[in-house]
N, C-alpha and C positions, 0 to 999 in steps of 0.2 A: 825793549828797554823797560826797566822798572826803577822806581825811586825807592831807595831804602832810607828810612828815617830812624836814627837812634833816638827814640822819643824820650828816653830818660833825661837827656841833656839838650834837646832841641827846642828852642823857644819859638820856632816858626812852623809848628806842625799844621795848624789850621791854614796858614797862608800857602804852604806847600800843597796841601790838598786842593785848595781853590785853583791854583795854577795848573796842577796835574789834571784836574777835571777838564779845564779848558782845552787841553791838548790830548785828552784821552790816554794819559799815561798811568798805568797801574802803580799804586803806592802800597808798600809793605812797611808797617810800623813794627819796629823791634824794641822790646822792652823786657825788663826782668820781672820776676814775680812780686817785687816790692812796689812796682810802678805800672800796673796794668792799665794801659791807655787804649781805649776803643774810640774810633772815629768812623762816622758814616763815610763810605767811599774808599775805605782802606781795609786791607787785610792786616790783622795784628798777629804777630808771632811772639809768644811769651817764653822766655828762657829762664830756667832755674840757674841762678848765678853760681850755685855750688857745683853744677855740672859744666857750665859753659864758660866760666871765667866771668869777667865783668864787661858790661857795655858792648860796644860794637866789636871789640876784639873777640869776645866770646861768640858773638853771632857770626862773625866771619869764619871762625873756626868751624862752626856747625854747617855753614853753607858750603864751604869749600872742601870739607873733609868728611862728607857723607859716604 
């Protein structure tokens, strides 16, 4: 299991990371090039909104249509 966070609109990134660490669950932060968000304890994937669409919908497209 992984936790995927649409960090562009998620107000609880830090809280999610704290809880995920307690349970040893990997976290992937998804954001576009306008909002690059890096946090210790998480992998960040940055998407070009011109290629991926916008927000989580674009990220889902890239994850499921590779």
